[in-house]
N, C-alpha and C positions, 0 to 999 in steps of 0.2 A: 549510673549510665543510663535507669531508662530518662531519670531527669533528662538529660544531656540530649538524650534522644528529640524529648519534645519539644523543651527548648528548638532545636534544630528547625523541626517540622515547623513551628508555629513563624520560625523568622523566614523564613521562606514564599513568595509568589506563590497563588495557588494553582496549580498544573505547573512548576517549572516553568515561569512567563519571564526569566529568564537566566544567567548563569555565566560562564566567565568570557572576558572579554576577548577575543581573537584576535589576533592578526590577519595579514589580506592571509598572507601564506598559510597559516593554520584555517583560514575558513574555508579557500583553496580544499584543505585537503578533504578538509570535512564533505563539503559540500558534493565532492568526484566521489566521495569512498562513499554516499551512501549512493550517488546513483548508481557505481556497481553491486551495490545491493539486491539494488531495485530489479536490477536485470540479473539477479540470481549467481552474481558473481562473488561471493561472501569471502573466498581467497583472497584473490584481487584486492576488496574491500579493507578489510583487518588492518593491514598499515598504513593504507589513508587516517582511517577511522582513529586509529591509535595517535595519531601526530594530533588531531585535533582533543582527542581523549584525556592524552597527557597534561593537556594545555586546560581542562576545569572543563570539558564543556561536557555538561547534564547527555546531553542528546548526542552527542556524538562517541561516552563514557555505556550507552543502551545500546547502540546499533553493535559497538564494539563487541557487547555480549554476545549479543543477538551472534553477530558473524562467527564469534570465539564457539557458540557454544551448537550453530550448524556446522561450521568445521566439524568437529567431534563427534555430535553428537550425544552429546550428554554434556550434562554444567562441570566446567572446571573449573576449579580454579581458578586461574587467568577472569576466563568468564562474569561468577560470581563476584568478585573483586570489583571489575567493570560496573556490576547491576547497582553495588552496594555506594561505591563512589558517587553514581548518576541518585540515587536512592537519597543519601544521604543532601542531594539537594532539592528534595519534592517530585522528582521524576516519574510522576504515576504508573508509568509503564512501568518503571527500573522495578518500581514500586509493587506491584502484581506478581511480575516473575520472580523476585525474595520469598511473593507472598505463595507459590505454589511452589518452590524447591522443597517441598517433602521427603526425598529421595537420598539429601545430602545425607552421607553415611551419619555426621556428627549426630544430623536432628534424631538417626537411628537409636542411635546408642546415648543420645542426651548428654554427649560431652563436649559442646562445641565450645570454643571460647573464648573468654571471658570477654564482652563487650559486644558478641559477635550477636544481634539479633534471629530469632528464628520468626519460621513461616509468620506463625501463628501471633508474631510478633506485628509482624512488615504488614501481616492483613489486617491489621486492625488499624493498624496507622492511615494504611489504604483506603481504608471505609472513610475514615472519619476525614481523611485531605479531602477524597472527591466526596465523599457526602457534605462537604462544604459548600465545595461547588458547586455538585447540582440543585441546590436549593436557592442556588445565590440563581439560579435559572443557566447553568452551563450545561449544554447541549452535549456538547466531547465527553463532559464528566461524569452525564447519565448515561452515558453509553457506555463509561469504566466500570460505572455501579452497577449496571444489569449483568459486565463477562465479572463482576468480580461476584457478583452475588448468583446468581442464573433468574434473577424475576424482571418475564418480560416486559413489563410495565416501567422500571426505567428504558427496556429497547422503543419501546412504542414513545414514552415521554420523550427520550431523545430523536427517534425521526419528524415528533409533530415539531420540535422546538427547531427543526431547520438540520440537525445533521446528517448532512450527505451522505456519509458512511452505512448510520442507524439504517434511512432509508432504506439503501441496498440493501440490506443485512435483513433485515423485516420482510423488505418485501423478496427477499429471495424467498424464505423460510412460510409464507401465505405461500409462493406459487407451489411450490415442492410440499405441503399439503399439511404446514402448521398451521392453527388453529381453527374457527370455526367458523361457520360462512352459511347463514339459509339457504339460499339460494348462490349456483356457479355462477350465475354471473357477481356476487356482492363481491364474491373473491380477485374476479376479474381483475375488477373495477379497480380495484383495492393494490391489487396488483401495478396496474398504468398506477396509479393516481404515486405512489411510492419509487416507482422508478423513474417518472418523469421527476418527481419532485427529487429524485436526486443526479438525476443527468442534470437539471440545471441549474442547482450547486454546487458542479462542477467537478462531478466524481463521474471516469470515464469507463468503469465495469459496471457503473451507472446506466453509465449511456451507452453500455452496451447491451444492458439487461433489455432499455428501452427499445432499443430496433428492435430485439425480439418482441417485446409485443405489438410495435406496430408492424412489424412482418405476419403477423398473425390477423390484424387488422385490413391488411392489403394496404395501409398509405404509405404507400415507396415512396414520394417524394419527399413526405416528411425524415421517413427513416433515413434515406440516403441523405440526408443535409447532417442529422446525429451520426449517420457513422462516418461520414467523411469530419465534425468537428471530433471525433474519438481517437482517429488517427491522429488528429493534429496534436495530440493534449500528448503525443508521444505513447501512447497505449500502445504497445504492441502486441496484441492483438487483433489490433482494431490497422493497426497498419498491417499485415500483412492481409488480411481480410479484405481489406478497401485495394490493396493492388492486384489480391486475387481478381477482384469484380473489377478491374480497371483495365486488365487481358483479358477479356473473354468476348467475342462478338457471338450475337448477343449475350449481354449478364440480362438474365432472369431477374433482377431488382431492380431493372431499368437504367444501371449505372454507364455512362459516359467507352465509349471506344477508344483509350486510350494508353495503347502497349507500351510509351515512350514513358512517360509516369507510373505507371505500373513496375520496369522496369525497377527505375528508382527504386520508388517504396523498395519492394521485395528485396531490394540493393546495403539498404540500410540497416536489415539482419539480420544481418553476416556480420558485425562485431557481439552478435549476441552468443559468446561462443562457454556463456556460461552452463545457468539450466533452462530450464524450460521448452529444450525442442523446434525455433522455430528458424534458426541459423539450420538445421538441415530440410526443414521444405523449405527454408528460400535458396541452399542449391539444388533442391532438384525442381523447380518452378523456375527459376534464373533463363537454362536452357532455354526451356520452352518460351520465355518470352521475346530471349533473343533470335529465337530460329525466322521471326516476324518482321526483324529490322533492321534496315542497313548499318554497315560500321559505320558512316556517322551517325548516327538514333541513339547505338551504343552511345558513341563521345557523349551524345547531346540529355541522354538520363543520366549519366553518369556525373554531370556536370548537375544535372536539375538535385542530384540524391545530395551533392556538398551541398548545395544556398538549402535546401531542405533539412539538412542535420545543424545545419547555419544559423535559421529563424525557427528553429520546433525547439520543443524542449527535449529533453532525451529524450532514448525509452528507456521503458518502464515497464513489468509487470506489476504493479502498484500493488505488489501482496499483502493484507489486512499486515501493519504491522505488531497485532501481538499475537 
């Protein structure tokens, strides 16, 4: 059995670069399921993810495992099966989840079913797989090696290699006091460099972290540009902030006063009826903005909201995949 799993691992593409061929309907279900998951609607996401997962898509299987685990708040047998199906196709994220499943009763009792890999075995396979890719220069694999080993050098290498999430993650750590810097200005400069790189790499939370840096420097013109980019990426928190600033006269950050657009943007957040709390804030803010608008302007705002949804990425909280 050990040889069998090793052969499977050797045959799969590095870091899950391929998987099952999905039909158009299955791909749509997968995409919609991941969108709902990233909006903290794991319950609604589950049946959609299951469609693609049952078709053998390793990424859908991973997200299905995540959705089931989070809905139940523990590792169920169904979640475990989804992770295992995904991991056997080489999905590193699923392998990491299985490597960390040390609370499973059969692991504690030492009586897991024959052929079932224990967390320590998954950990070794994951280290071998991600390690091989990291040595080749794969920045995401370097980040995963950091998550597996806790060695900050892997995180630093991933950030240096240009992985936007690692740049954000490392910059956040430095911002919050991690690491040693001789001068406070050196820490600030390093945080700025990392957040700017993450923002330019297209990671929306990195964009907003860079906005915070620009605010401390009072570079409001650049700040406004990045705030708008973050909102246009679909980052729910940025959409709320951007819409809020457009509703104010004057805006402390120099945003133009555009209450119609503000109403349109804030109203897009009403679909976020899962977690995150933004729907509640949107419901509280919309009447305040509506007081400044005519009925015709509110209708105009509703049309702008529809157009925004049709021309921009879906709303997302961009949660850490792990």
